[in-house]
C-alpha positions in Angstrom: 0.0 0.0 0.0 1.4 3.4 -1.0 2.3 5.8 1.8 0.3 8.9 2.2 2.3 12.0 1.1 3.5 14.0 4.1 2.0 17.2 2.7 -1.4 15.6 2.6 -1.1 14.6 6.2 -0.2 18.1 7.4 -3.0 19.6 5.3 -5.5 17.2 6.9 -4.1 18.2 10.4 -4.6 21.9 9.6 -8.2 21.2 8.3 -8.9 19.4 11.6 -7.5 22.4 13.5 -9.8 24.8 11.5 -12.8 22.6 12.4 -11.7 22.7 16.1 -11.5 26.5 15.9 -15.1 26.6 14.6 -16.3 24.4 17.5 -14.6 26.5 20.1 -16.0 29.7 18.6 -19.6 28.2 18.8 -19.2 27.6 22.6 -15.9 28.7 24.1 -16.9 28.0 27.7 -18.2 24.6 26.9 -15.1 23.4 24.9 -11.7 24.9 25.5 -8.5 23.8 23.8 -4.9 22.9 24.5 -2.8 24.1 21.5 0.6 22.6 21.4 2.7 24.8 19.1 5.7 27.0 19.3 5.4 30.7 18.6 5.2 31.2 14.9 3.0 31.8 11.9 1.1 28.6 12.2 0.0 29.2 15.8 -0.8 32.9 15.1 -2.9 31.8 12.0 -5.0 29.5 14.2 -5.5 32.2 16.8 -6.5 34.7 14.1 -9.0 32.2 12.7 -10.5 31.7 16.1 -10.8 35.5 16.6 -12.5 35.8 13.1 -15.0 33.1 14.1 -16.0 34.7 17.4 -18.8 37.2 17.5 -17.9 40.9 17.3 -16.7 42.5 20.5 -16.0 39.2 22.2 -13.3 39.8 24.8 -10.1 37.9 24.1 -7.7 38.4 27.0 -4.1 37.1 27.4 -3.2 36.0 30.9 0.0 37.7 32.0 2.8 35.6 33.4 2.9 35.4 37.2 -0.4 37.1 37.6 -1.3 37.8 41.3 -4.5 36.4 42.9 -6.2 39.9 43.2 -5.5 40.6 39.6 -6.9 37.2 38.5 -9.9 37.1 40.8 -10.5 40.6 41.8 -10.0 42.6 45.0 -9.9 46.0 46.6 -9.7 49.0 44.2 -7.3 50.8 46.4 -7.2 54.2 44.6 -11.1 54.3 44.5 -11.2 53.2 48.1 -8.9 56.0 49.2 -10.9 58.5 47.2 -14.3 57.5 48.5 -13.4 56.4 52.0 -15.2 53.1 51.7 -14.2 49.7 50.3 -14.7 49.5 46.5 -14.5 46.1 44.8 -12.7 45.7 41.4 -13.3 42.6 39.2 -10.3 40.6 38.2 -9.2 39.3 34.8 -11.5 36.2 34.8 -14.6 38.3 35.6 -13.7 40.8 32.9 -13.4 37.9 30.4 -17.0 36.9 31.0 -18.5 35.8 27.7 -15.1 35.7 26.0 -11.9 33.7 25.8 -8.8 33.7 28.0 -5.5 32.9 26.1 -2.8 31.5 28.4 0.7 31.7 26.9 3.3 29.2 28.2 0.5 27.3 30.0 3.0 24.6 31.0 4.5 27.2 33.5 1.3 28.1 35.3 1.7 28.0 39.0 -0.4 25.2 40.6 -2.5 27.7 42.6 -3.3 29.8 39.6 -4.3 26.7 37.6 -6.6 25.6 40.5 -8.3 29.0 40.7 -8.9 29.0 36.9 -10.3 25.5 37.1 -12.7 26.6 39.8 -13.8 29.4 37.7 -14.5 27.1 34.8 -16.5 24.7 37.0 -18.6 27.4 38.8 -18.7 29.9 36.0 -18.3 32.6 38.5 -15.6 34.2 40.7 -16.1 34.7 44.4 -14.0 37.4 46.2 -14.0 37.7 50.0 -11.0 39.7 51.1 -9.9 43.1 52.3 -13.3 43.9 53.7 -15.3 43.1 50.5 -17.4 40.2 49.5 -18.6 39.9 45.9 -19.4 37.3 43.3 -18.9 38.0 39.6 -20.1 35.9 36.7 -17.2 34.4 34.8 -18.2 32.2 31.9 -15.2 32.0 29.7 -13.4 29.8 27.3 -9.8 28.8 27.7 -7.0 28.5 25.1 -3.9 26.9 26.7 -0.8 27.5 24.6 1.6 24.6 25.3 5.2 25.5 24.5 6.8 22.8 26.6 10.0 21.3 25.3 10.9 18.3 27.4 9.2 15.5 29.3 9.2 17.6 32.5 7.0 20.4 31.2 3.2 20.0 30.9 0.0 21.9 31.0 -1.5 21.5 34.5 -3.6 18.3 34.5 -6.6 20.1 36.1 -6.9 22.4 33.1 -5.9 19.9 30.4 -8.7 17.6 31.5 -11.2 20.4 31.3 -10.2 21.3 27.8 -12.3 19.4 25.2 -9.9 19.7 22.3 -6.1 18.9 22.2 -4.4 20.1 19.1 -0.7 19.5 18.1 0.4 21.9 15.4 4.1 21.8 16.3 5.2 20.2 13.0 2.7 21.8 10.7 4.6 23.7 7.9 3.5 27.1 6.8 2.7 25.7 3.4 -0.2 23.7 4.9 -2.1 26.9 5.8 -3.2 27.1 2.1 -5.5 24.1 2.8 -7.6 26.1 5.2 -11.3 26.1 4.3 -13.2 29.4 4.0 -14.2 30.9 7.3 -17.9 29.8 7.9 -20.8 31.9 9.0 -21.7 30.6 12.5 -24.8 32.7 13.0 -27.3 29.9 12.4 -25.2 27.3 14.2 -25.2 29.4 17.4 -29.0 29.3 17.7 -29.3 25.6 16.9 -29.9 23.0 19.6 -29.4 19.5 18.0 -30.7 16.5 19.9 -28.5 13.5 20.5 -29.4 9.8 20.3 -30.1 8.2 23.7 -27.3 5.7 23.3 -24.7 8.3 22.4 -23.4 9.0 25.9 -23.1 5.2 26.7 -21.3 4.6 23.4 -18.8 7.4 23.9 -18.1 6.1 27.4 -17.5 2.6 26.0 -15.1 4.0 23.3 -13.2 6.0 25.9 -12.8 3.0 28.1 -11.5 0.9 25.1 -9.0 3.6 24.4 -7.7 3.5 28.0 -9.0 7.0 28.8 -9.6 7.3 32.6 -11.1 10.8 32.5 -14.8 11.0 33.3 -15.0 14.4 31.6 -13.7 13.2 28.2 -16.9 11.4 27.0 -19.1 14.3 28.3 -16.9 16.8 26.4 -17.1 14.5 23.3 -20.9 14.5 23.5 -20.9 18.3 23.7 -18.6 18.5 20.7 -20.8 16.2 18.7 -23.8 18.5 19.3 -21.7 21.5 18.1 -20.5 19.5 15.1 -24.1 18.8 14.2 -25.1 22.4 14.6 -22.2 23.4 12.4 -23.5 21.1 9.7 -27.1 22.4 10.1 -28.5 19.1 11.4 -31.3 19.0 13.9 -30.2 15.7 15.3 -26.7 14.2 16.1 -25.8 11.4 13.7 -23.0 8.9 13.5 -20.7 11.3 11.6 -21.0 13.9 14.3 -20.1 11.3 17.0 -17.2 10.1 14.9 -15.9 13.6 14.4 -16.2 14.4 18.1 -14.5 11.2 19.1 -11.7 11.9 16.7 -11.2 15.5 18.1 -11.7 14.8 21.8 -10.9 11.2 22.5 -8.2 10.4 19.9 -5.5 12.8 21.4 -6.2 11.3 24.9 -5.9 7.7 23.8 -3.5 5.5 25.9 -4.0 2.1 24.2 -5.7 0.5 21.2 -8.4 -2.0 22.0 -7.3 -5.2 20.3 -5.9 -6.5 17.0 -9.3 -7.8 15.9 -11.2 -4.6 16.7 -8.5 -2.3 15.5 -7.9 -1.1 12.0 -5.0 -2.0 9.8 -1.7 -0.2 10.3 -2.8 2.3 7.6 -6.6 2.8 7.8 -8.4 3.2 4.6 -10.1 6.5 3.9 -13.7 6.7 5.3 -16.5 5.9 3.0 -18.5 9.0 2.3 -21.7 7.0 2.2 -21.1 5.8 5.7 -21.7 9.3 7.0 -25.3 8.9 6.0 -25.6 5.8 8.0 -26.5 3.4 5.1 -27.1 -0.1 6.3 -24.8 -1.6 3.7 -21.9 0.2 5.2 -22.5 -0.9 8.7 -21.5 -4.5 7.9 -18.1 -6.0 8.1 -16.6 -8.2 5.3 -18.1 -11.3 7.0 -21.6 -9.8 6.9 -21.8 -9.3 10.7 -23.2 -6.0 11.7 -20.7 -3.7 13.5 -21.8 -1.8 16.5 -21.9 2.0 16.6 -18.8 2.2 18.9 -16.8 0.0 16.5 -17.6 2.4 13.7 -16.7 5.4 15.8 -13.5 3.6 16.8 -12.6 3.3 13.1 -13.2 7.0 12.7 -11.0 7.7 15.7 -8.2 5.7 14.0 -8.5 7.9 10.9 -8.1 11.0 13.0 -5.2 9.9 15.2 -2.2 12.2 15.0 0.5 10.9 12.6 2.5 8.0 14.1 0.3 7.7 17.2 -1.7 4.7 15.8 1.5 2.7 15.4 2.7 3.4 18.9 -0.7 2.5 20.3 -0.8 -0.8 18.4 2.8 -1.5 19.8 1.5 -0.9 23.3 3.1 2.5 23.7 0.9 5.5 24.6 1.4 9.0 23.4 4.3 11.0 24.8 3.3 12.3 28.1 5.0 15.1 30.1 4.8 15.4 33.8 4.7 18.8 35.4 8.1 20.3 36.1 9.3 20.0 39.7 11.2 23.2 40.0 11.8 26.3 38.0 14.6 28.2 39.7 15.3 30.4 36.8 11.7 31.1 35.8 10.1 34.5 36.4 7.5 34.2 39.1 5.1 36.6 40.6 6.0 40.3 40.8 5.8 39.8 44.5 9.0 37.8 44.6 12.6 38.8 44.2 15.4 40.8 45.7 14.3 44.3 46.7 16.3 47.1 45.0 14.3 50.2 46.0 10.8 51.5 45.6 8.7 53.2 43.0 5.2 54.7 42.7 2.6 52.0 42.0 -0.4 50.0 43.0 0.1 47.6 45.9 -2.0 45.0 44.0 0.9 44.8 41.6 3.6 44.5 44.2 4.6 44.7 47.8 3.6 47.9 49.6 6.6 49.9 51.0 4.9 51.3 54.1 7.7 53.6 55.4 8.4 55.1 51.9 4.6 55.6 51.5 4.4 57.5 54.8 7.5 59.5 53.9 5.9 60.5 50.6 2.6 61.5 52.2 4.1 63.4 55.2 5.0 66.7 53.5 1.4 67.2 52.3 -0.5 66.6 55.6 -0.9 70.2 56.6 -2.5 70.9 53.2 -4.8 67.9 53.2 -6.3 68.1 56.8 -7.5 70.7 59.1 -5.6 72.2 62.1 -7.5 70.0 64.6 -7.5 66.8 62.6 -5.1 64.1 63.6 -6.0 61.5 61.0 -3.3 60.8 58.4 -4.5 61.4 54.8 -2.9 59.2 52.1 -3.7 59.5 48.4 -3.0 57.1 45.6 -0.1 59.3 44.5 1.7 58.6 47.8 1.7 54.8 47.4 5.0 53.2 46.9 5.8 49.6 46.1 9.0 47.7 46.2 11.1 47.2 43.1 12.1 43.5 43.0 14.7 41.9 40.8 13.9 38.4 39.8 16.2 35.7 38.6 15.5 35.0 35.0 15.4 31.6 33.4 18.7 30.8 31.8 19.4 28.9 28.7 23.0 27.7 28.2 23.8 27.1 24.5 26.7 24.8 23.8 28.2 25.4 20.4 30.7 22.6 19.8 33.4 22.4 17.1 33.1 18.8 15.8 35.4 19.2 12.8 38.5 17.3 11.9 40.8 20.1 13.2 39.6 19.3 16.7 41.6 16.2 17.5 39.6 13.2 18.7 41.0 13.3 22.2 40.1 17.1 22.4 36.6 16.4 21.2 36.3 13.6 23.9 37.4 16.1 26.5 34.8 18.6 25.3 32.1 16.0 25.4 33.0 15.1 28.9 33.0 18.7 30.0 29.7 19.4 28.3 28.1 16.3 29.9 29.2 17.5 33.3 27.9 21.0 32.7 24.6 19.6 31.4 24.2 17.8 34.7 25.0 21.1 36.5 22.3 22.9 34.4 19.8 20.2 35.2 20.4 20.6 38.9 19.8 24.3 38.6 16.7 23.7 36.4 18.2 25.8 33.6 17.6 25.0 30.0 20.3 23.7 27.7 20.8 23.5 24.0 23.4 21.9 21.8 24.7 23.2 18.4 27.4 21.3 16.5 29.2 22.5 13.5 31.2 20.5 11.1 31.4 19.8 7.3 29.7 22.7 5.6 27.1 23.9 8.2 25.8 23.8 11.7 23.1 21.5 13.2 20.8 22.1 16.2 21.2 18.7 17.8 19.2 19.6 20.9 16.5 22.3 21.2 16.4 24.2 24.6 15.2 21.7 27.2 15.6 20.7 30.8 15.6 17.0 30.0 19.0 15.6 31.0 18.2 12.3 29.2 17.6 14.0 25.8 20.7 16.2 26.3 23.0 13.2 27.0 21.5 11.3 24.1 22.2 14.2 21.7 25.7 14.5 23.0 26.5 10.8 22.6 25.5 11.0 19.0 27.7 14.0 18.3 29.8 13.1 15.2 33.3 14.3 14.4 35.3 15.1 11.3 35.1 17.3 8.3 35.6 21.0 7.8 35.2 23.8 10.3 32.3 26.2 9.3 32.9 28.4 12.4 30.7 31.3 11.1 27.8 29.0 10.6 28.2 27.7 14.2 28.3 31.1 15.7 25.3 32.3 13.6 23.3 29.3 14.6 24.0 29.9 18.3 23.2 33.6 17.9 19.8 32.9 16.3 19.0 30.5 19.1 20.1 33.0 21.8 17.9 35.7 20.1 14.9 33.4 20.2 15.5 32.7 23.9 15.7 36.4 24.7 12.4 37.1 22.8 10.8 34.4 25.1 12.0 36.3 28.2 14.9 34.1 29.0 18.6 35.0 29.3 21.0 33.1 27.1 24.7 32.3 27.4 26.7 30.8 24.5 29.6 28.5 25.3 31.7 28.1 22.2 34.1 25.2 22.2 36.6 25.5 19.3 40.2 25.8 18.3 39.3 28.9 16.2 40.8 27.6 13.0 37.9 28.1 10.5 38.3 26.7 6.9 34.7 26.8 5.5 33.3 30.2 4.6 29.7 31.3 5.2 28.9 30.4 1.5 30.1 26.8 2.1 33.3 27.2 0.0 36.6 26.2 1.4 39.3 28.8 2.2 40.9 29.8 5.5 41.1 33.6 4.8 37.4 34.0 3.9 36.3 31.6 6.6 38.2 33.5 9.2 36.8 36.8 8.1 33.2 35.4 8.1 33.8 34.0 11.6 35.0 37.3 13.0 32.0 39.1 11.3 29.6 36.6 12.9 31.3 37.1 16.3 30.9 40.9 16.0 27.2 40.5 15.3 26.8 38.3 18.4 28.6 40.9 20.5 26.4 43.7 19.1 23.3 41.8 20.1 24.5 41.7 23.7 24.7 37.9 23.9 26.8 36.7 26.8 29.5 34.3 25.6 32.6 32.4 26.5 35.2 31.1 24.0 36.9 27.9 25.2 40.1 27.2 23.2 40.2 23.4 22.9 43.5 23.3 21.0 46.5 21.5 22.5 48.2 24.9 22.5 46.5 28.3 22.7 45.5 29.7 19.3 45.7 33.3 18.4 42.7 32.8 16.1 40.6 31.7 19.0 41.8 34.7 21.1 40.9 37.1 18.3 37.5 35.5 18.0 36.8 36.0 21.7 37.8 39.7 21.4 35.4 40.2 18.4 32.7 38.4 20.4 33.3 40.5 23.5 33.6 37.2 25.3 36.0 35.8 27.9 38.8 33.7 26.4 39.6 30.5 28.2 42.6 28.5 26.9 42.5 24.9 28.1 45.7 23.1 27.1 46.3 19.7 28.5 42.9 19.8 30.3 40.8 16.9 31.3 37.0 17.0 31.5 36.9 17.7 35.2 39.3 20.7 35.0 37.4 22.1 31.9 34.1 21.7 33.8 35.4 23.6 36.8 36.8 26.4 34.8 33.7 26.8 32.6 31.4 26.8 35.7 33.5 29.5 37.3 33.6 31.6 34.2 30.2 31.3 32.7 27.6 29.9 35.0 25.9 32.2 37.6 26.8 31.6 41.2 
């Protein structure tokens, strides 16, 4: 049987994602979505499509990182309270998003407490505030779009929110070219007013399919039934039919599957395309080749197989579930709430956005007391302009980018030393919960062997497979590390480049051999890295210090560290002292 072209697979994945956007737009609060995708045009295209499908003036709010409880749920409006002399309540972000959608970037980094409060709002569709002398309840019926940008196995969207999201989409590998397969944006006016009825056996059937797929969640079949009704409304049907149940099971249950029922119940390794006549529920299509009638859940299970993400069916048939990621245990480098950090002074501000600096607030209010109160009045009068909050410096998440010269000019024993040092430093970064990345350059270009991750297992695996030999495209290695560092800075992380090389470039940026042009290109790339403000360290791995490596470090505005006759332990210690924060 001929393989399905990869482009066709990605186009089908994007069409599925467009269908999911329409279902979310029909009932944001009743669906919700986990969207696994890195920042880029594909993710933005899906979000723009969702916005286009939502009714006009629907609030779409982005959840700030490290949001405080009073900003999320609501609390005391301090300026209004000071002005009126009585407690004034102010709604939080969830209440202001009533009737709309809350987009959560980097949802895998949500604090457990924040995730629990959002989950409670989803369940009760309201927000209750009882603090600072106020008691209020605000309606908060909102949809949730959780953007999953996790890299390793130790990063995951909180389970309490992932379980409440009906749709789980993985667009991480979808190329930009697949966006051309998007169907026209439909008009959902009629679908929003439709209330399709479902067959009485639908709930029982979806529960049976979920159990056969190894799905332990009790919410999954209920969410699938709600999605089936929305799918029927989208198609203009007054009653849910088999095609709606199959589509809902494919969108809601397939990404959650942990096993495949059995060889006799399962489809072949490459399921055939669904018969269009089967959607109409014709009796002749409900029979298997032996003439025995197949049950509804068997037919839905076949539809689930057709909608499984690429490669997942083979893993399920082999007894391996989809890749799961447990929540990260620690994030020492991640930016937390604005209420954490080392104090470095004060500034005017709202105490709901930081810690109140009481003495500085009183000091700012003191000179104005004779103007604000009468001669016989002893009460202190403080206005919103007097309020001061502490300025806190937080430790940012750090990404260490190892750019390793794997060319033939680096002798095999020197490359082995570099591998040993890098492996030790990887373990050091893992303990600190920092992210690490690995770029290797040899031959005619540079390869990103390891995307930024906290997974020590993946890092060691990438390092073990690091090849050696070939030319030295030094400029390509520096540029690749620089691009990765720039991407990390855009994501709010600090990046450090550790360049392990002897500095003797012989492959130019164009890929042509020649030491003169290759050296000039390497110095040019190093100056660009310095101009971007990237912190760097050049480790000369040659047996004797090389002037070319020293000049490269000077152009890069980096520290130069010659390591002649060094073993992995000494190299590790020197690099840790020179590059890693204390």
